VMD Tcl script that builds the backbone (N, CA, C; Angstrom):
set m [mol new atoms 447]
animate dup $m
set s [atomselect $m all]
$s set {name element resname resid chain x y z} {
  {N N MET 1 A 6.787 5.153 20.319}
  {CA C MET 1 A 5.499 5.059 19.645}
  {C C MET 1 A 5.399 3.711 18.946}
  {N N THR 2 A 4.173 3.208 18.864}
  {CA C THR 2 A 3.915 1.998 18.099}
  {C C THR 2 A 3.162 2.389 16.836}
  {N N TRP 3 A 3.356 1.615 15.747}
  {CA C TRP 3 A 2.678 1.983 14.510}
  {C C TRP 3 A 1.902 0.848 13.877}
  {N N ARG 4 A 2.258 -0.399 14.108}
  {CA C ARG 4 A 1.455 -1.502 13.595}
  {C C ARG 4 A 1.902 -2.777 14.257}
  {N N GLU 5 A 1.123 -3.829 14.066}
  {CA C GLU 5 A 1.466 -5.120 14.637}
  {C C GLU 5 A 2.420 -5.840 13.704}
  {N N GLY 6 A 3.521 -6.326 14.255}
  {CA C GLY 6 A 4.485 -7.094 13.475}
  {C C GLY 6 A 4.164 -8.576 13.563}
  {N N SER 7 A 5.100 -9.425 13.173}
  {CA C SER 7 A 4.858 -10.863 13.183}
  {C C SER 7 A 4.817 -11.420 14.600}
  {N N ALA 8 A 5.519 -10.811 15.531}
  {CA C ALA 8 A 5.529 -11.317 16.902}
  {C C ALA 8 A 4.897 -10.346 17.900}
  {N N ASP 9 A 5.064 -9.062 17.691}
  {CA C ASP 9 A 4.616 -8.076 18.672}
  {C C ASP 9 A 4.366 -6.756 17.950}
  {N N GLN 10 A 3.908 -5.758 18.702}
  {CA C GLN 10 A 3.729 -4.424 18.131}
  {C C GLN 10 A 5.092 -3.851 17.764}
  {N N LEU 11 A 5.179 -3.191 16.614}
  {CA C LEU 11 A 6.413 -2.528 16.214}
  {C C LEU 11 A 6.449 -1.149 16.871}
  {N N SER 12 A 7.570 -0.836 17.472}
  {CA C SER 12 A 7.676 0.447 18.163}
  {C C SER 12 A 9.109 0.947 18.082}
  {N N SER 13 A 9.249 2.249 18.278}
  {CA C SER 13 A 10.556 2.896 18.267}
  {C C SER 13 A 10.409 4.271 18.910}
  {N N ARG 14 A 11.526 4.978 19.011}
  {CA C ARG 14 A 11.505 6.347 19.538}
  {C C ARG 14 A 11.599 7.312 18.365}
  {N N PHE 15 A 10.808 8.377 18.431}
  {CA C PHE 15 A 10.763 9.357 17.344}
  {C C PHE 15 A 10.851 10.760 17.906}
  {N N ALA 16 A 11.341 11.658 17.064}
  {CA C ALA 16 A 11.313 13.091 17.345}
  {C C ALA 16 A 10.856 13.774 16.062}
  {N N ARG 17 A 10.248 14.932 16.201}
  {CA C ARG 17 A 9.811 15.672 15.019}
  {C C ARG 17 A 10.095 17.155 15.216}
  {N N ALA 18 A 10.297 17.833 14.104}
  {CA C ALA 18 A 10.539 19.274 14.143}
  {C C ALA 18 A 10.104 19.861 12.813}
  {N N ARG 19 A 9.648 21.109 12.844}
  {CA C ARG 19 A 9.324 21.838 11.607}
  {C C ARG 19 A 10.621 22.446 11.105}
  {N N VAL 20 A 10.967 22.173 9.852}
  {CA C VAL 20 A 12.206 22.690 9.265}
  {C C VAL 20 A 11.886 23.293 7.906}
  {N N ARG 21 A 12.791 24.098 7.437}
  {CA C ARG 21 A 12.685 24.677 6.099}
  {C C ARG 21 A 13.903 24.182 5.320}
  {N N VAL 22 A 13.642 23.581 4.171}
  {CA C VAL 22 A 14.730 23.061 3.342}
  {C C VAL 22 A 15.592 24.232 2.892}
  {N N GLY 23 A 16.893 24.009 2.801}
  {CA C GLY 23 A 17.834 25.069 2.429}
  {C C GLY 23 A 17.481 25.738 1.109}
  {N N TYR 24 A 17.916 26.943 0.962}
  {CA C TYR 24 A 17.646 27.748 -0.231}
  {C C TYR 24 A 18.325 27.122 -1.441}
  {N N ASN 25 A 17.635 27.113 -2.557}
  {CA C ASN 25 A 18.169 26.590 -3.808}
  {C C ASN 25 A 18.078 27.705 -4.846}
  {N N LYS 26 A 19.184 28.028 -5.486}
  {CA C LYS 26 A 19.188 29.105 -6.477}
  {C C LYS 26 A 18.292 28.792 -7.670}
  {N N LEU 27 A 18.077 27.509 -7.951}
  {CA C LEU 27 A 17.223 27.132 -9.064}
  {C C LEU 27 A 15.740 27.324 -8.744}
  {N N ILE 28 A 15.426 27.360 -7.445}
  {CA C ILE 28 A 14.040 27.577 -7.013}
  {C C ILE 28 A 14.036 28.853 -6.175}
  {N N PRO 29 A 13.825 30.006 -6.791}
  {CA C PRO 29 A 13.982 31.268 -6.072}
  {C C PRO 29 A 12.911 31.538 -5.018}
  {N N GLU 30 A 11.703 30.982 -5.167}
  {CA C GLU 30 A 10.666 31.307 -4.191}
  {C C GLU 30 A 10.960 30.635 -2.850}
  {N N LYS 31 A 10.408 31.208 -1.812}
  {CA C LYS 31 A 10.596 30.657 -0.474}
  {C C LYS 31 A 9.865 29.330 -0.367}
  {N N LEU 32 A 10.523 28.356 0.221}
  {CA C LEU 32 A 9.907 27.048 0.423}
  {C C LEU 32 A 9.207 27.034 1.775}
  {N N SER 33 A 8.050 26.381 1.832}
  {CA C SER 33 A 7.299 26.328 3.088}
  {C C SER 33 A 7.915 25.314 4.037}
  {N N PRO 34 A 7.677 25.469 5.335}
  {CA C PRO 34 A 8.232 24.529 6.308}
  {C C PRO 34 A 7.651 23.122 6.118}
  {N N GLU 35 A 8.453 22.139 6.453}
  {CA C GLU 35 A 8.056 20.738 6.370}
  {C C GLU 35 A 8.361 20.063 7.697}
  {N N TRP 36 A 7.807 18.865 7.865}
  {CA C TRP 36 A 8.105 18.078 9.051}
  {C C TRP 36 A 9.371 17.269 8.811}
  {N N LEU 37 A 10.256 17.263 9.782}
  {CA C LEU 37 A 11.395 16.358 9.808}
  {C C LEU 37 A 11.097 15.336 10.890}
  {N N LEU 38 A 10.974 14.085 10.509}
  {CA C LEU 38 A 10.719 12.996 11.453}
  {C C LEU 38 A 12.009 12.198 11.607}
  {N N ILE 39 A 12.431 12.006 12.842}
  {CA C ILE 39 A 13.685 11.319 13.145}
  {C C ILE 39 A 13.366 10.075 13.955}
  {N N GLU 40 A 13.887 8.932 13.516}
  {CA C GLU 40 A 13.720 7.683 14.273}
  {C C GLU 40 A 15.052 7.338 14.925}
  {N N TRP 41 A 15.006 7.116 16.229}
  {CA C TRP 41 A 16.195 6.778 16.990}
  {C C TRP 41 A 15.855 5.599 17.898}
  {N N PRO 42 A 16.009 4.363 17.388}
  {CA C PRO 42 A 15.658 3.188 18.201}
  {C C PRO 42 A 16.506 3.116 19.469}
  {N N GLU 43 A 15.918 2.602 20.512}
  {CA C GLU 43 A 16.621 2.450 21.781}
  {C C GLU 43 A 17.781 1.483 21.596}
  {N N GLY 44 A 18.917 1.830 22.157}
  {CA C GLY 44 A 20.103 0.993 22.039}
  {C C GLY 44 A 21.014 1.397 20.894}
  {N N GLU 45 A 20.561 2.273 20.009}
  {CA C GLU 45 A 21.395 2.744 18.896}
  {C C GLU 45 A 22.194 3.967 19.351}
  {N N ARG 46 A 23.395 4.124 18.802}
  {CA C ARG 46 A 24.248 5.248 19.174}
  {C C ARG 46 A 23.763 6.563 18.582}
  {N N GLU 47 A 23.084 6.491 17.449}
  {CA C GLU 47 A 22.614 7.709 16.776}
  {C C GLU 47 A 21.328 7.391 16.021}
  {N N PRO 48 A 20.604 8.415 15.574}
  {CA C PRO 48 A 19.374 8.157 14.816}
  {C C PRO 48 A 19.644 7.317 13.567}
  {N N THR 49 A 18.665 6.482 13.208}
  {CA C THR 49 A 18.854 5.567 12.081}
  {C C THR 49 A 18.097 6.003 10.830}
  {N N LYS 50 A 16.994 6.726 10.981}
  {CA C LYS 50 A 16.193 7.110 9.818}
  {C C LYS 50 A 15.711 8.545 9.966}
  {N N TYR 51 A 15.636 9.209 8.812}
  {CA C TYR 51 A 15.131 10.577 8.740}
  {C C TYR 51 A 14.100 10.624 7.629}
  {N N CYS 52 A 13.066 11.432 7.816}
  {CA C CYS 52 A 12.011 11.522 6.804}
  {C C CYS 52 A 11.487 12.955 6.767}
  {N N LEU 53 A 11.390 13.528 5.570}
  {CA C LEU 53 A 10.761 14.832 5.386}
  {C C LEU 53 A 9.329 14.624 4.930}
  {N N SER 54 A 8.418 15.413 5.458}
  {CA C SER 54 A 7.011 15.269 5.106}
  {C C SER 54 A 6.384 16.639 4.917}
  {N N THR 55 A 5.494 16.732 3.931}
  {CA C THR 55 A 4.779 17.976 3.680}
  {C C THR 55 A 3.370 17.935 4.262}
  {N N LEU 56 A 3.120 17.053 5.223}
  {CA C LEU 56 A 1.810 17.013 5.870}
  {C C LEU 56 A 1.545 18.339 6.566}
  {N N PRO 57 A 0.271 18.679 6.796}
  {CA C PRO 57 A -0.050 19.975 7.418}
  {C C PRO 57 A 0.564 20.133 8.810}
  {N N GLU 58 A 0.655 21.373 9.224}
  {CA C GLU 58 A 1.276 21.682 10.510}
  {C C GLU 58 A 0.505 21.103 11.697}
  {N N ASP 59 A -0.811 20.936 11.556}
  {CA C ASP 59 A -1.622 20.457 12.676}
  {C C ASP 59 A -1.776 18.933 12.724}
  {N N VAL 60 A -0.997 18.181 11.949}
  {CA C VAL 60 A -1.095 16.724 11.963}
  {C C VAL 60 A -0.570 16.196 13.303}
  {N N SER 61 A -1.211 15.156 13.806}
  {CA C SER 61 A -0.788 14.595 15.089}
  {C C SER 61 A 0.523 13.830 14.912}
  {N N PHE 62 A 1.248 13.695 16.011}
  {CA C PHE 62 A 2.527 12.996 15.994}
  {C C PHE 62 A 2.314 11.536 15.565}
  {N N GLN 63 A 1.298 10.884 16.116}
  {CA C GLN 63 A 1.016 9.484 15.777}
  {C C GLN 63 A 0.714 9.324 14.287}
  {N N ARG 64 A -0.062 10.233 13.739}
  {CA C ARG 64 A -0.420 10.157 12.311}
  {C C ARG 64 A 0.811 10.373 11.427}
  {N N LEU 65 A 1.697 11.255 11.834}
  {CA C LEU 65 A 2.938 11.492 11.098}
  {C C LEU 65 A 3.781 10.218 11.053}
  {N N VAL 66 A 3.891 9.530 12.179}
  {CA C VAL 66 A 4.636 8.272 12.232}
  {C C VAL 66 A 3.945 7.215 11.379}
  {N N ASP 67 A 2.616 7.129 11.470}
  {CA C ASP 67 A 1.871 6.142 10.676}
  {C C ASP 67 A 2.114 6.329 9.179}
  {N N PHE 68 A 2.077 7.575 8.713}
  {CA C PHE 68 A 2.302 7.840 7.291}
  {C C PHE 68 A 3.741 7.516 6.884}
  {N N ALA 69 A 4.702 7.822 7.748}
  {CA C ALA 69 A 6.097 7.525 7.421}
  {C C ALA 69 A 6.323 6.013 7.340}
  {N N LYS 70 A 5.681 5.268 8.209}
  {CA C LYS 70 A 5.855 3.820 8.226}
  {C C LYS 70 A 4.985 3.121 7.188}
  {N N LEU 71 A 4.069 3.828 6.559}
  {CA C LEU 71 A 3.234 3.241 5.508}
  {C C LEU 71 A 4.080 2.891 4.281}
  {N N ARG 72 A 5.225 3.492 4.161}
  {CA C ARG 72 A 6.102 3.214 3.020}
  {C C ARG 72 A 6.441 1.726 2.938}
  {N N TRP 73 A 6.567 1.051 4.080}
  {CA C TRP 73 A 6.869 -0.386 4.091}
  {C C TRP 73 A 5.799 -1.150 3.326}
  {N N ARG 74 A 4.524 -0.827 3.565}
  {CA C ARG 74 A 3.429 -1.529 2.886}
  {C C ARG 74 A 3.466 -1.277 1.379}
  {N N ILE 75 A 3.762 -0.046 1.000}
  {CA C ILE 75 A 3.835 0.302 -0.420}
  {C C ILE 75 A 4.970 -0.468 -1.090}
  {N N GLU 76 A 6.118 -0.550 -0.429}
  {CA C GLU 76 A 7.240 -1.288 -0.999}
  {C C GLU 76 A 6.937 -2.776 -1.110}
  {N N ARG 77 A 6.222 -3.349 -0.140}
  {CA C ARG 77 A 5.827 -4.770 -0.212}
  {C C ARG 77 A 4.861 -4.993 -1.374}
  {N N ASP 78 A 3.904 -4.093 -1.547}
  {CA C ASP 78 A 2.966 -4.219 -2.673}
  {C C ASP 78 A 3.718 -4.174 -4.000}
  {N N TYR 79 A 4.661 -3.260 -4.127}
  {CA C TYR 79 A 5.422 -3.133 -5.362}
  {C C TYR 79 A 6.248 -4.394 -5.616}
  {N N GLN 80 A 6.853 -4.928 -4.563}
  {CA C GLN 80 A 7.643 -6.155 -4.706}
  {C C GLN 80 A 6.754 -7.320 -5.144}
  {N N GLU 81 A 5.571 -7.447 -4.554}
  {CA C GLU 81 A 4.656 -8.513 -4.949}
  {C C GLU 81 A 4.171 -8.311 -6.382}
  {N N LEU 82 A 3.904 -7.076 -6.775}
  {CA C LEU 82 A 3.503 -6.808 -8.157}
  {C C LEU 82 A 4.586 -7.253 -9.142}
  {N N LYS 83 A 5.837 -6.992 -8.817}
  {CA C LYS 83 A 6.919 -7.359 -9.726}
  {C C LYS 83 A 7.168 -8.862 -9.732}
  {N N GLN 84 A 7.175 -9.495 -8.562}
  {CA C GLN 84 A 7.570 -10.891 -8.481}
  {C C GLN 84 A 6.425 -11.865 -8.699}
  {N N GLU 85 A 5.265 -11.581 -8.155}
  {CA C GLU 85 A 4.166 -12.538 -8.182}
  {C C GLU 85 A 3.218 -12.342 -9.353}
  {N N VAL 86 A 2.982 -11.103 -9.760}
  {CA C VAL 86 A 1.968 -10.828 -10.780}
  {C C VAL 86 A 2.594 -10.542 -12.143}
  {N N GLY 87 A 3.869 -10.191 -12.201}
  {CA C GLY 87 A 4.531 -10.036 -13.481}
  {C C GLY 87 A 4.730 -8.615 -13.956}
  {N N LEU 88 A 4.661 -7.631 -13.073}
  {CA C LEU 88 A 4.868 -6.248 -13.493}
  {C C LEU 88 A 6.261 -6.055 -14.079}
  {N N GLY 89 A 7.244 -6.771 -13.578}
  {CA C GLY 89 A 8.612 -6.631 -14.050}
  {C C GLY 89 A 8.907 -7.393 -15.332}
  {N N HIS 90 A 7.932 -8.080 -15.904}
  {CA C HIS 90 A 8.173 -8.894 -17.100}
  {C C HIS 90 A 7.978 -8.139 -18.407}
  {N N TYR 91 A 7.589 -6.900 -18.348}
  {CA C TYR 91 A 7.340 -6.149 -19.573}
  {C C TYR 91 A 8.655 -5.854 -20.283}
  {N N GLU 92 A 8.737 -6.183 -21.559}
  {CA C GLU 92 A 9.954 -5.934 -22.333}
  {C C GLU 92 A 9.694 -5.079 -23.565}
  {N N GLY 93 A 8.577 -4.426 -23.623}
  {CA C GLY 93 A 8.267 -3.572 -24.767}
  {C C GLY 93 A 9.001 -2.255 -24.686}
  {N N ARG 94 A 8.733 -1.404 -25.660}
  {CA C ARG 94 A 9.433 -0.125 -25.722}
  {C C ARG 94 A 8.515 1.078 -25.590}
  {N N GLY 95 A 7.232 0.878 -25.746}
  {CA C GLY 95 A 6.333 2.022 -25.758}
  {C C GLY 95 A 5.610 2.241 -24.446}
  {N N TRP 96 A 5.264 3.503 -24.209}
  {CA C TRP 96 A 4.517 3.857 -23.010}
  {C C TRP 96 A 3.142 3.198 -22.999}
  {N N ARG 97 A 2.480 3.190 -24.150}
  {CA C ARG 97 A 1.125 2.644 -24.214}
  {C C ARG 97 A 1.107 1.157 -23.843}
  {N N GLY 98 A 2.062 0.400 -24.373}
  {CA C GLY 98 A 2.131 -1.023 -24.041}
  {C C GLY 98 A 2.415 -1.255 -22.571}
  {N N PHE 99 A 3.352 -0.461 -22.017}
  {CA C PHE 99 A 3.641 -0.603 -20.587}
  {C C PHE 99 A 2.425 -0.226 -19.756}
  {N N HIS 100 A 1.730 0.818 -20.162}
  {CA C HIS 100 A 0.549 1.260 -19.434}
  {C C HIS 100 A -0.504 0.150 -19.415}
  {N N HIS 101 A -0.727 -0.487 -20.544}
  {CA C HIS 101 A -1.696 -1.587 -20.597}
  {C C HIS 101 A -1.239 -2.761 -19.733}
  {N N HIS 102 A 0.049 -3.099 -19.804}
  {CA C HIS 102 A 0.592 -4.197 -19.008}
  {C C HIS 102 A 0.445 -3.898 -17.513}
  {N N ALA 103 A 0.822 -2.688 -17.112}
  {CA C ALA 103 A 0.737 -2.309 -15.699}
  {C C ALA 103 A -0.707 -2.309 -15.220}
  {N N THR 104 A -1.634 -1.840 -16.056}
  {CA C THR 104 A -3.048 -1.825 -15.680}
  {C C THR 104 A -3.550 -3.230 -15.414}
  {N N MET 105 A -3.197 -4.177 -16.276}
  {CA C MET 105 A -3.633 -5.561 -16.090}
  {C C MET 105 A -3.001 -6.182 -14.846}
  {N N CYS 106 A -1.734 -5.894 -14.600}
  {CA C CYS 106 A -1.060 -6.425 -13.409}
  {C C CYS 106 A -1.685 -5.871 -12.134}
  {N N ILE 107 A -1.977 -4.584 -12.122}
  {CA C ILE 107 A -2.555 -3.965 -10.927}
  {C C ILE 107 A -3.972 -4.475 -10.702}
  {N N ALA 108 A -4.743 -4.676 -11.763}
  {CA C ALA 108 A -6.094 -5.232 -11.621}
  {C C ALA 108 A -6.027 -6.653 -11.074}
  {N N ALA 109 A -5.095 -7.467 -11.580}
  {CA C ALA 109 A -4.939 -8.835 -11.079}
  {C C ALA 109 A -4.511 -8.824 -9.618}
  {N N TYR 110 A -3.603 -7.917 -9.255}
  {CA C TYR 110 A -3.143 -7.833 -7.866}
  {C C TYR 110 A -4.283 -7.397 -6.945}
  {N N GLY 111 A -5.090 -6.445 -7.389}
  {CA C GLY 111 A -6.242 -6.029 -6.592}
  {C C GLY 111 A -7.207 -7.179 -6.357}
  {N N PHE 112 A -7.441 -7.990 -7.388}
  {CA C PHE 112 A -8.310 -9.155 -7.240}
  {C C PHE 112 A -7.715 -10.144 -6.233}
  {N N LEU 113 A -6.408 -10.411 -6.328}
  {CA C LEU 113 A -5.773 -11.352 -5.408}
  {C C LEU 113 A -5.800 -10.848 -3.966}
  {N N VAL 114 A -5.607 -9.550 -3.775}
  {CA C VAL 114 A -5.672 -8.988 -2.427}
  {C C VAL 114 A -7.088 -9.126 -1.866}
  {N N SER 115 A -8.106 -8.858 -2.691}
  {CA C SER 115 A -9.482 -8.985 -2.200}
  {C C SER 115 A -9.804 -10.438 -1.871}
  {N N GLU 116 A -9.267 -11.377 -2.634}
  {CA C GLU 116 A -9.469 -12.794 -2.336}
  {C C GLU 116 A -8.745 -13.184 -1.052}
  {N N ARG 117 A -7.539 -12.665 -0.854}
  {CA C ARG 117 A -6.771 -12.985 0.345}
  {C C ARG 117 A -7.501 -12.498 1.597}
  {N N GLU 118 A -8.226 -11.387 1.484}
  {CA C GLU 118 A -8.958 -10.846 2.627}
  {C C GLU 118 A -10.087 -11.760 3.086}
  {N N THR 119 A -10.563 -12.647 2.229}
  {CA C THR 119 A -11.656 -13.546 2.625}
  {C C THR 119 A -11.145 -14.754 3.393}
  {N N ILE 120 A -9.824 -14.947 3.445}
  {CA C ILE 120 A -9.244 -16.108 4.124}
  {C C ILE 120 A -8.453 -15.628 5.331}
  {N N PRO 121 A -8.995 -15.777 6.540}
  {CA C PRO 121 A -8.230 -15.401 7.732}
  {C C PRO 121 A -6.997 -16.305 7.872}
  {N N PRO 122 A -5.946 -15.834 8.513}
  {CA C PRO 122 A -4.701 -16.594 8.587}
  {C C PRO 122 A -4.844 -17.987 9.207}
  {N N SER 123 A -5.625 -18.132 10.270}
  {CA C SER 123 A -5.692 -19.433 10.936}
  {C C SER 123 A -7.129 -19.816 11.270}
  {N N ALA 124 A -8.054 -19.486 10.421}
  {CA C ALA 124 A -9.454 -19.816 10.650}
  {C C ALA 124 A -10.096 -20.197 9.322}
  {N N PRO 125 A -11.270 -20.791 9.356}
  {CA C PRO 125 A -11.938 -21.114 8.094}
  {C C PRO 125 A -12.338 -19.844 7.351}
  {N N ARG 126 A -12.625 -19.993 6.052}
  {CA C ARG 126 A -13.032 -18.847 5.233}
  {C C ARG 126 A -14.220 -18.151 5.853}
  {N N ARG 127 A -14.212 -16.805 5.792}
  {CA C ARG 127 A -15.330 -16.078 6.377}
  {C C ARG 127 A -16.452 -15.876 5.379}
  {N N ALA 128 A -16.156 -15.965 4.097}
  {CA C ALA 128 A -17.191 -15.764 3.083}
  {C C ALA 128 A -16.770 -16.468 1.802}
  {N N ALA 129 A -17.733 -16.875 1.038}
  {CA C ALA 129 A -17.428 -17.454 -0.269}
  {C C ALA 129 A -16.931 -16.341 -1.180}
  {N N PRO 130 A -15.964 -16.631 -2.074}
  {CA C PRO 130 A -15.446 -15.569 -2.925}
  {C C PRO 130 A -16.503 -14.979 -3.841}
  {N N PHE 131 A -17.406 -15.810 -4.337}
  {CA C PHE 131 A -18.480 -15.319 -5.192}
  {C C PHE 131 A -19.797 -15.877 -4.673}
  {N N GLN 132 A -20.769 -15.021 -4.509}
  {CA C GLN 132 A -22.084 -15.472 -4.080}
  {C C GLN 132 A -22.869 -15.925 -5.310}
  {N N THR 133 A -23.433 -17.125 -5.270}
  {CA C THR 133 A -24.215 -17.630 -6.384}
  {C C THR 133 A -25.595 -16.995 -6.328}
  {N N PRO 134 A -26.000 -16.279 -7.380}
  {CA C PRO 134 A -27.313 -15.626 -7.332}
  {C C PRO 134 A -28.425 -16.670 -7.451}
  {N N ALA 135 A -29.516 -16.391 -6.779}
  {CA C ALA 135 A -30.678 -17.273 -6.871}
  {C C ALA 135 A -31.375 -17.014 -8.203}
  {N N LEU 136 A -31.733 -18.106 -8.904}
  {CA C LEU 136 A -32.402 -17.981 -10.194}
  {C C LEU 136 A -33.911 -17.954 -9.985}
  {N N PRO 137 A -34.632 -17.208 -10.804}
  {CA C PRO 137 A -36.085 -17.166 -10.663}
  {C C PRO 137 A -36.708 -18.532 -10.975}
  {N N GLU 138 A -37.847 -18.787 -10.363}
  {CA C GLU 138 A -38.581 -20.045 -10.563}
  {C C GLU 138 A -38.936 -20.194 -12.038}
  {N N GLY 139 A -38.695 -21.376 -12.587}
  {CA C GLY 139 A -39.039 -21.643 -13.972}
  {C C GLY 139 A -38.017 -21.149 -14.968}
  {N N TYR 140 A -36.878 -20.658 -14.509}
  {CA C TYR 140 A -35.851 -20.155 -15.423}
  {C C TYR 140 A -35.202 -21.318 -16.152}
  {N N ARG 141 A -35.076 -21.187 -17.472}
  {CA C ARG 141 A -34.403 -22.188 -18.286}
  {C C ARG 141 A -33.419 -21.471 -19.199}
  {N N PRO 142 A -32.120 -21.729 -19.033}
  {CA C PRO 142 A -31.147 -21.041 -19.872}
  {C C PRO 142 A -31.310 -21.407 -21.326}
  {N N ARG 143 A -31.095 -20.445 -22.210}
  {CA C ARG 143 A -31.180 -20.681 -23.639}
  {C C ARG 143 A -30.138 -21.703 -24.059}
  {N N GLY 144 A -30.535 -22.652 -24.881}
  {CA C GLY 144 A -29.622 -23.679 -25.358}
  {C C GLY 144 A -29.569 -24.904 -24.482}
  {N N SER 145 A -30.229 -24.890 -23.334}
  {CA C SER 145 A -30.193 -26.080 -22.474}
  {C C SER 145 A -31.235 -27.092 -22.956}
  {N N PRO 146 A -31.084 -28.358 -22.568}
  {CA C PRO 146 A -32.074 -29.357 -22.980}
  {C C PRO 146 A -33.480 -29.017 -22.489}
  {N N LEU 147 A -33.588 -28.359 -21.326}
  {CA C LEU 147 A -34.906 -27.990 -20.802}
  {C C LEU 147 A -35.592 -26.946 -21.683}
  {N N ALA 148 A -34.821 -26.059 -22.307}
  {CA C ALA 148 A -35.407 -25.006 -23.138}
  {C C ALA 148 A -35.946 -25.564 -24.447}
  {N N ALA 149 A -35.353 -26.651 -24.910}
  {CA C ALA 149 A -35.823 -27.236 -26.169}
  {C C ALA 149 A -37.139 -27.935 -25.896}
}
mol reanalyze $m
mol bondsrecalc $m
mol representation Tube
mol addrep $m
């Protein structure tokens, strides 16, 4: 199966899936519902290399199950960029409230940078200006300008 385009070609591997029930735990007496076990076994490897448990519904397609399992890479890249590029890892306070405010500002800045990056194709000119300049009404004079006096 293929799941996304890599730097040179489509990323692909061999997968198997099965519905399994996690073993009984005395601390959790109720019966646990079945989950998906996704196994990745790349060609040329002696044994499977990755395993993933998922609580997605029973009727989820095989391709969608693989897509969700491989989405973790994107999440980890976003987290790494948040820590290294935007400063999420620079918080040295002690309180939850301060960290919450710091994280909120970092995530807002990262969202802005991602939206800006989307306007610049990798090897082509910009597709859109980052901010559209609004047209001013005829005869408009900003307060405090020499024209208003």
